[in-house]
KELONU-823082 format. One record per residue: x, y, z of N, C-alpha, C in turn; residue in three letters. Coordinates in pm, whole numbers, plus 32768, in hexadecimal, padded with zeros to 4 digits. Example, Ala and Ser with C-alpha at 12.3 -4.5 7.8 and 13.67 -1.06 7.14 Angstrom:
% KELONU-823082
85277DC7830C84CE7E3E830C85287EB6830CAla85057F1F82C485577F9682CA850A80038313Ser
END
This chain:
% KELONU-823082
0856C9159F2D08B1C8B19EF6091CC8919F5FMet0934C8149F740995C7E99FD80A20C7EE9F9BIle0A7DC8279FE70B09C8279FBD0B50C7B7A007Tyr0B87C7599FC00BD1C6EA9FFD0C66C6FF9FE5Leu0CB3C6F2A04D0D44C702A0400D7DC68E9FEFArg0DE3C6AC9FA30E25C6499F500E57C5D29FA3Asn0E89C5EDA01C0EBAC580A0700E47C523A097Thr0DD0C559A0AB0D5CC506A0CA0D3BC4AAA054Tyr0D3CC4E19FDD0D1EC4929F650D85C4229F56Ile0E04C4439F670E6DC3DF9F5C0E5BC3729FC6Tyr0E3CC399A0410E27C339A0AD0DB3C2DCA08FThr0D48C311A0550CD5C2BDA0310CFBC2569FC6Glu0D4CC27E9F650D75C21D9EFF0DCDC1B19F3DThr0E27C1D89F960E7EC1749FD60E2DC110A027Lys0DC4C13FA06D0D6EC0E5A0BB0D2AC07FA05ELys0CF7C0B09FED0CB3C0579F8D0D13BFEE9F56Leu0D89C0199F2E0DEDBFBE9EF50E11BF529F5BIle0E25BF7B9FD70E48BF1BA0400DD4BEBDA05CLys0D5DBEF2A0680CE8BEA1A0890CC8BE3AA01DLys0CD0BE649F9C0CA7BE0B9F2F0D1BBDC99EE7Tyr0D96BDEF9F070E0BBDAE9ECE0E20BDC69E3AGly0DEFBE369E080DFEBE549D780DF0BEEA9D61Thr0E24BF169CEF0E10BF9F9CC10DA7BFA39C52Arg0D76BF329C280D17BF299BBA0C8CBF579BEBAsp0C59BFC69BB40BD9BFF99BE40B64BF999BCAPro0B6CBF4B9B5E0B02BEEB9B410AFFBE7C9BABPhe0B74BE4B9BD30B7BBDE59C3B0B4BBE1B9CC0Glu0B73BE969CE20B48BED39D600AB0BEE39D61Ile0A78BF179CF509E7BF2A9CF0099DBEA49CF8Met09D5BE3C9CBA0998BDB89CC20994BD899D54Asp0A03BD999D9A0A0ABD709E2609B0BDC69E80Gln0994BE419E55093CBE9A9EA008A9BE869E7BMet088DBE259E240804BE099DF507C6BE7F9DABAsn0818BEC89D6207E8BF359D0C07C9BEF69C84Ile0757BF169C4F072EBEE09BCD0771BF349B60Val07C2BEF49B0D080CBF399AA307DEBF049A1CVal07C9BF5F99BF07A3BF37993907DABF9798D2Gly07C7BF73985507EEBFCB97E60771BFF7979CGlu077AC06D97630709C0A297170739C0DE9695Thr06E7C0D1962E0703C11195AD0694C176958DSer0648C19C95F305D6C1F695DE05FFC28695C5Arg0676C2AC95F506A1C33995EC0726C34295A4Tyr0730C39E954607ADC3AD94F90818C3FA9546Lys07EFC45E95960853C4B195D90863C494966DThr0805C45196AA080DC43397390870C3C0974FLeu08D5C3D897A0093DC37597B80914C3109823Lys08CAC3419886089FC2E998F00847C3349952Gly0802C2E799A407B3C3259A0E079BC2BF9A7CTyr0779C2F39AF10759C29C9B6106E0C2D59BAACys0695C27D9BE7061FC2A79C3205FAC23B9C97Phe05A4C2629CF40574C2059D5904DDC1FA9D4DMet04ACC1809D53041CC1679D4F03FEC0F39DADSer03A3C1089E08037CC09F9E6903F6C0649EAFCys0450C0BB9EDA04CAC0979F240530C0479ED2Lys0519C03C9E510579BFFA9DF805BEC0659DA4Thr0643C05A9D980690C0BB9D4906ABC07E9CC0Ile0697C0CF9C5906ABC0A69BCF0714C1009B8ETyr0768C0C49B3A07C9C10D9AE907B8C0DE9A59Val07ACC13E9A0007A4C11F9972081AC164992CMet085DC11998D508D1C14B988B08B1C13E97F7Val08D7C1A197A908BDC1A0971A0906C12F96D4Ser08BFC0E6968008FCC07A96340951C0AF95BFSer0949C13195A50995C16D95380A27C18A955EPhe0A49C17B95DD0ACEC19E960E0B31C12B95FBLeu0BB1C14D95F40C1AC0E695F20C1FC0A5967DSer0C63C03496870C70BFF097080CB5C04A976EGlu0D1BC09497430D63C0F0979B0D04C15D97CFGlu0CB4C19697760C55C1FD979E0BEAC1C697FCGlu0BBCC14C97E20B58C10D98390B8EC0FF98C7Lys0C0DC0D998D40C4CC0CA99560C50C151999FMet0C74C1BA99560C7BC24099910BF0C26F99BAIle0B8EC25D99640B05C28699820AD1C23799FBVal0AECC1B59A000AC0C1649A720AFFC1969AF4Ala0B80C1B59AF00BC4C1EA9B670B89C2719B8FAla0B6CC2C49B2D0B30C3489B440AA6C3389B86His0A53C2DE9B5109CEC2C99B8A09D8C28D9C17Glu0A39C2359C2D0A4FC1FF9CB30A75C2719D12Leu0AC1C2D29CDF0AE2C3489D2F0A64C3909D5CGly0A06C3A29D010987C3E09D280940C38E9D94His0941C30B9D8508FCC2B49DE5093BC2C19E6FIle09BDC2C19E760A03C2C89EF609FEC3549F32Ile0A13C3B99EDF0A20C4439F11099DC4919F16Leu093DC46D9EC208C4C4BF9EB30845C46B9EBDHis0847C4069F1007D7C3A79F190751C3EA9F34Arg0750C44F9F8906D0C4909FAA0692C4D39F30Ser06E4C5009ED306B0C5419E5B0674C4DD9DF9Gln069AC45E9E030663C3F79DA905CEC3E29DC2Leu05A2C3FD9E3B0516C3EA9E5D04BDC4539E1ELys04F7C4C79DFC04A9C5369DC60494C52A9D2FMet04FFC5089CE704F7C5009C540571C4B49C22Ala0569C4799BAB05DFC4369B740652C4999B60Pro06CBC46A9B770742C4BB9B5B0771C4919AD1Met0767C4EE9A720785C4D099E70806C51399BCGln0856C4CB997008D7C4FF994408E4C4F898AEAsp08DEC56C986F08F8C57197DF0981C5AB97C3Asp09BEC5E898280A45C61C981B0A96C5EC9891Thr0AFFC5A098770B5AC57998E20BC2C5E598F4Leu0C0AC5DC99610C76C63999800C46C6C8998DTyr0BD0C6D999C80B96C75D99DC0BD6C79E9A57Asn0C0BC8159A470C4BC85E9AB50BF0C8C99AEFMet0B80C8E69AB00B2DC9559ADE0AC0C9289B3EThr0A92C8AE9B360A2CC87A9B900A72C82E9BFFAsp0A58C8549C7C0A9EC81A9CEE0A8CC7839CFAAsn0A12C7519CE809FDC6C19CF60A43C6749C85Thr0A44C6AC9C0D0A89C66B9B9D0B20C66B9BB3Glu0B54C6D99BE20BE2C6E59C010C0AC67B9C69Tyr0BB9C66D9CD10BD6C60C9D3B0BD0C57D9D05Gln0B6EC5619CB00B63C4DB9C760BDBC4BE9C1BAla0C0FC5249BD70C87C5139B840D01C4F39BD9Asn0D12C53C9C490D82C51F9CA30D77C4919CDALeu0CFDC46A9CFE0CE5C3E49D300D0FC37C9CC7Phe0CE3C3909C4B0D04C3329BDF0D9CC3289BCDAla0DE0C3999BCD0E72C3999BBB0EB8C3509C2EAla0E8CC36B9CAA0ECBC3289D1C0EAAC2949D21Asp0E35C26E9CF00E10C1E19CEE0E5FC1959C83Leu0E66C1CD9C0C0E9EC1839B9A0F37C1899B8FLeu0F75C1EF9BC91006C1FF9BBB1049C1F69C44Ile10A3C1999C5210EAC1809CCF115BC1E49CE3Asn1161C2229D5911CBC2829D791256C2459D65Asp1267C1CB9D9612EBC18B9D92131AC1719D03Glu12BCC1519CAA12E2C13C9C1E1316C1BD9BE0Glu12DAC22D9C03130AC2AE9BD01395C2CA9C07Ile13A8C2B49C8A142CC2CA9CC61497C2789C80Glu1479C1FA9C6314D9C1A49C1E14F5C1D69B91Asp148DC1FE9B49149CC2289ABE14E8C2AC9AAFMet14D2C30A9B0B1514C38C9AFA15AAC3859B12Val15DAC3169B48166AC3039B5816AEC2F29AD1Gln1662C2C89A6D1696C2B399E7169DC33A999EAsn1715C36F99921728C3F399561708C3F698C0Glu1705C383988016E7C37D97F11651C38097D4Asp1600C376983C156FC36E982D1531C3FA9836Leu14EFC42597CA14ABC4A697D0141EC4929806Asp13D2C4FE980F134DC4FB984812F2C49997FFTyr12F2C49E977B129AC446972F12C9C3B59735Phe134BC3A197441380C31A975B1353C2E497E2Gly1350C33C9845131EC31698CA128BC2EC98C0Leu123DC33D987A11AFC31D9868119EC2979823Cys11E9C28397BA11E0C206976E1209C18E97C3Ser1276C19C980B12A8C12F98601244C10798CBSer11F8C16898FD1197C14D99671109C13C9932Leu10FCC13998AD107AC128986C1014C190989DAsn1041C20D98A20FECC27B98D00FE6C2E69865Ala0F73C32598570F6AC39597FA0FB9C40A9834Thr0FECC46297E01034C4D798130FDEC52B9873Pro0F5DC53498560F05C58498AB0EF4C5449935Glu0EE0C4C099370ED4C47A99B70F56C4859A05Leu0FC7C47C99C0104AC4899A01105AC5159A3CMet1025C57A99F8102CC6019A2E0FE4C60A9AB4Ser0F6FC5CA9ABE0F27C5C99B3E0F78C57F9BA8Phe0FB8C5119B821008C4C59BE2107DC5179C14Lys10C4C5589BB91135C5AA9BE21108C61F9C38Leu1094C6569C19105CC6C19C6B103FC68B9CF8Tyr1006C6149D010FEAC5D59D82106CC5C29DD1Ser10D2C58E9D8F1153C5799DD1118EC5FD9E03Leu1184C6639DB011B8C6E79DD5116EC71E9E4EThr10E9C7119E4F1099C7439EBF10B5C6F59F3FLys10E7C67B9F33110BC62B9FA8119DC63D9FCEArg11DFC6A29F921265C6C79FBC12D8C68B9F6EGly12BBC6419F031326C60A9EB11341C6689E3DGln13BEC6779E1A13E4C6D89DB313EAC6959D2AAla1387C6B39CD81385C6839C4E1367C6F89BF3Tyr13AEC6FD9B851397C7669B231317C7469AD6His12C1C7A99ACA1245C7999A7D1262C7C099ECMet1276C761999412A0C77E990C1232C7B398B1Pro11B5C7AA98DB114AC7DB988510D7C80C98DBMet1088C86398A31011C89498E80FAEC82298F7Glu0F64C82499650EF9C7C299770E87C7EC991BIle0E61C79298C20DFDC7B0985D0D71C7959890Gln0D17C7F4987D0C8FC7E098AE0C36C7A19843Ser0C61C7A197C70C07C771975E0C39C6F2971BAsn0C99C6AE97570CCCC633971B0C5AC5CC9714Phe0C55C58496AA0BF1C51F968D0B69C559966BLeu0B5FC5DD96610AE0C61896380ACCC5FA95A5Ala0A52C5D995810A36C5B994F409D9C61F94BCLys
END
């Protein structure tokens, strides 16, 4: 299993954002010619990605909210960018987001957090002393679990942020 440094993951997200001019994983995948679709075939599978005949496919569960679809899409894009060689072997399937025990899932979660949540927006928001952790999450339209990954990323890159909650490995598990 490849260990990728958090700074590498952050740098890869910054390159994508600059290259494609957006943080929206659906727009980025469209510009990358990745085939994206929704599926209702599986009740517990949130999303998966695979490669066939040099074409990359991402499927997202139609049972998810729009917010969850965005997170799953960013997570699957993380697999595509960080773990492309593994896509050739077998589909990467995600039934549990925010997994801390599997290295590739952990990396895809950090990627999703760095892609979807802007560092500068957090810096601006934390200046507001009246805003608690969940208010920060709400203001930035981020789940508390995704925000935990983002704050962890910021901390690993040398910025001092208090981690108000444990990073949950079973969030969104059904």
